[in-house]
N, C-alpha and C positions, 0 to 999 in steps of 0.2 A: 163935148165930153167924149173921149175915145171909147169905142166898144171893144170888148175883149172876147176871145174864144177861150172858154175854160180858164179864165183868169191868167192866160199865158201868152196868147197870140193877139196882137192888136189888129183889128180889121183894116186899119189904115197902113199897116206895115207893107213893105214892097212884096210883090209876088215871090221874089227869090227868098226873102226872109221867112215868109209864111211857109213856103215849100221846105226849107231847111229845118223849120221848127216841127214839121210833121213827119218827115222821113224817119223810119225806124221806130216810131212811137205807136203805142196802142191807144186807140181813141174809143170813147163811147159816143154814140151818135143817135139822136132822136130821128127816126125814120119818118119822112113826110107821107110816104105811100104805104099801103098795106104790104106786109111781108108774106112771102110764100113759105116761110119756115114755120114749123109748129110753135116755137117760142115767139108769140106774136104780141108782145107788150109794147112794141114800137121802139124799143131801145136795142141797138145793135152794137157789137164790138168788132172793131177792125184793127188789124196790125198793118200800118201803112208801109208799103215797100218802096213806092216811088210816087212822085207827084209829076204829072205830065203837064198840067196847066193850072194857073190860078187866074180867075176872070170874074167879071161882073155879069150876072145873068140879065136877061131882058127885063126881068121883074125887079132888078136893082139889088139882088142878093149876091154877096161875094161867095164864089164857089171854087172848088178844086176838083180836077179830074185826077183820080188816083188809082194806082194798082194796089190792091189789098189782099191780105189773107183774112178771110171771113171766119172769125173765131166761132161764131154761132153756127157755121155750116161746115164744121170739121176741118177748118184751115184751108178751104178751097180758095184758090187764087181767082180774083175777079177784078174787073174795072168798074169803078163807081164815080159818080159825080156827087160830091157832098156840099151842102150849104154849110159854110164855115160856122154860122151862128147855131147850127144844129149839133155841133160838137160840144158835149158837156164835160168831158174829162180827157186829159192828155197825160199819158204816163209812159 
């Protein structure tokens, strides 16, 4: 059975299709590590500007290295590696 990210992106999709599905979108992401921001409920909001890479991690999780505007940090531009399964919403 296929696994989906936020009911929109299939984890078995090609890296190119995953990247094109994320660029320009705002995503909600469940952070795996503690956040340095005061709003520390573990849920982050990022506007994805570009996707540099889509890959399988050493632990077997599909990931994307992305450049984002961090909505929770005043729109600061940052690079992040996101586990695709941690994305709960794509708009």
